C-alpha positions as CSV (number, residue, x, y, z in Angstrom):
1,M,-22.7,22.8,5.6
2,P,-19.4,21.3,4.7
3,R,-19.0,17.5,4.4
4,L,-16.9,15.2,6.4
5,L,-14.5,12.9,4.5
6,A,-13.0,9.6,5.9
7,I,-10.0,7.7,4.7
8,D,-9.2,4.0,5.2
9,F,-5.5,4.4,4.6
10,G,-3.6,1.5,3.2
11,A,-0.1,0.8,1.9
12,K,-1.4,0.3,-1.7
13,R,-5.0,1.5,-1.8
14,S,-7.1,3.8,0.3
15,G,-10.9,3.8,0.6
16,I,-12.7,7.1,0.8
17,A,-16.1,7.9,2.2
18,V,-18.0,11.2,2.6
19,T,-21.1,12.6,4.3
20,D,-24.0,14.3,2.6
21,P,-23.9,18.1,3.0
22,L,-26.1,17.9,6.1
23,Q,-23.7,15.3,7.7
24,I,-26.5,12.8,8.2
25,I,-25.4,9.8,6.0
26,A,-22.0,8.4,5.3
27,T,-21.5,7.1,1.8
28,A,-18.6,5.2,0.1
29,L,-17.0,7.6,-2.5
30,D,-14.1,5.8,-4.1
31,T,-10.9,3.7,-3.7
32,V,-7.7,5.3,-5.0
33,M,-4.2,4.2,-5.1
34,T,-2.5,5.6,-2.0
35,A,0.3,7.1,-4.2
36,D,-2.5,9.2,-5.9
37,L,-4.4,10.0,-2.7
38,M,-3.1,13.5,-2.1
39,N,-3.8,14.6,-5.6
40,F,-7.3,13.1,-5.4
41,L,-7.9,15.0,-2.2
42,K,-6.6,18.3,-3.6
43,K,-9.0,18.0,-6.5
44,Y,-12.0,16.9,-4.3
45,I,-11.5,19.8,-1.9
46,T,-11.6,22.4,-4.7
47,Q,-15.0,21.0,-5.6
48,E,-16.5,20.3,-2.1
49,P,-15.9,22.2,1.1
50,L,-14.9,19.9,4.0
51,E,-15.4,20.5,7.7
52,A,-12.9,17.7,8.7
53,I,-10.9,14.7,7.5
54,I,-11.2,11.5,9.5
55,I,-8.5,8.9,9.0
56,G,-8.6,5.4,10.4
57,M,-5.9,4.7,13.0
58,P,-4.9,1.1,12.9
59,K,-4.7,-0.5,16.4
60,R,-4.3,-3.9,17.8
61,L,-6.8,-5.6,20.1
62,D,-4.7,-4.4,23.2
63,N,-5.2,-0.8,21.9
64,T,-1.5,-0.4,20.8
65,E,-0.7,0.9,17.4
66,S,-0.2,-1.5,14.6
67,E,2.7,-1.5,12.0
68,N,0.7,0.7,9.6
69,A,0.2,3.4,12.3
70,A,3.5,5.1,11.4
71,R,2.5,5.5,7.8
72,V,-0.9,6.9,8.8
73,K,0.8,9.4,11.2
74,A,3.1,10.5,8.3
75,F,0.1,11.0,6.1
76,I,-1.7,13.0,8.7
77,K,1.4,15.4,8.7
78,Q,1.0,15.7,5.0
79,L,-2.7,16.5,5.3
80,N,-1.9,19.1,8.0
81,T,0.7,20.7,5.7
82,N,-1.5,20.6,2.5
83,F,-4.8,21.5,4.2
84,P,-3.9,23.6,7.3
85,D,-7.5,24.9,7.6
86,I,-9.1,21.5,7.7
87,P,-9.0,19.6,11.0
88,V,-7.8,16.0,10.8
89,H,-9.1,13.4,13.3
90,A,-7.6,10.0,13.8
91,H,-10.3,7.4,14.6
92,D,-10.0,3.8,15.7
93,E,-10.4,1.5,12.7
94,R,-10.2,-1.9,14.5
95,F,-12.5,-4.5,12.9
96,T,-13.6,-2.2,10.0
97,S,-12.4,-4.6,7.3
98,S,-14.2,-7.6,8.8
99,M,-17.3,-5.5,9.4
100,A,-17.2,-4.3,5.7
101,L,-16.9,-7.9,4.5
102,Q,-19.9,-8.9,6.7
103,S,-22.0,-6.0,5.5
104,M,-21.2,-7.0,1.9
105,I,-22.3,-10.6,2.6
106,A,-25.5,-9.3,4.4
107,A,-26.3,-7.1,1.4
108,G,-26.0,-10.1,-0.9
109,S,-22.9,-9.0,-2.8
110,K,-21.5,-11.5,-5.2
111,K,-18.3,-13.4,-4.2
112,S,-16.4,-11.6,-7.0
113,D,-17.4,-8.2,-5.6
114,R,-16.3,-9.3,-2.1
115,R,-12.9,-10.4,-3.4
116,E,-12.3,-6.9,-4.9
117,K,-10.2,-5.3,-2.1
118,G,-11.1,-1.8,-3.3
119,N,-14.8,-2.4,-2.4
120,I,-13.8,-3.5,1.1
121,D,-11.6,-0.4,1.5
122,K,-14.3,2.1,0.6
123,I,-16.9,0.3,2.8
124,S,-14.4,0.3,5.6
125,A,-14.0,4.1,5.2
126,T,-17.8,4.4,5.4
127,I,-17.8,2.4,8.6
128,I,-15.0,4.7,10.0
129,L,-17.0,7.8,9.1
130,Q,-20.2,6.5,10.5
131,S,-18.5,5.5,13.8
132,F,-16.9,9.0,14.0
133,M,-20.3,10.7,13.4
134,E,-21.9,8.5,16.1
135,S,-19.1,9.3,18.6
136,R,-19.8,13.1,18.2
137,R,-23.5,12.7,19.0
C-alpha cells in the first residue's frame, strides 16, 4: 500500500512526515529548506510510492486564511503540475506548531532541541498527517 506524505510548508523550512506502508502510524521524516522541497519530493517519490500528499493550510482562529496561505496554494499548483497522478489535500494546520512544542516538552526534549525550529516543523507535519488520517476514519 502506498504511503501518505504530509508537509508543514514554511517560507524558509518545511517539515515532512510520512506514514508506514500500511498507513497506520505517522512518523516525522525530515525538515528541508523550502527552496529544495520540490527536488526532495521528486527524489522521495522515485523511491516510495505515495497515495496522496497532505499539506497544511494555514488558517486564523476565525477560519480565514492566513498570510502564508497564498504561498501554500502556489505550492499546491506546483505539486499538481509535477505529480499529476498523486492527489493533494489541504488540511487545517491551526495550532500544530504549539502542539508540536507541547509534545516535545511532554516527551522530555532538551531545551536546545525545542529551540531547533526544524524539529518543530517535522513534528508539526506529523500532527497534520495524524489529524488527516483520523479525519478519514
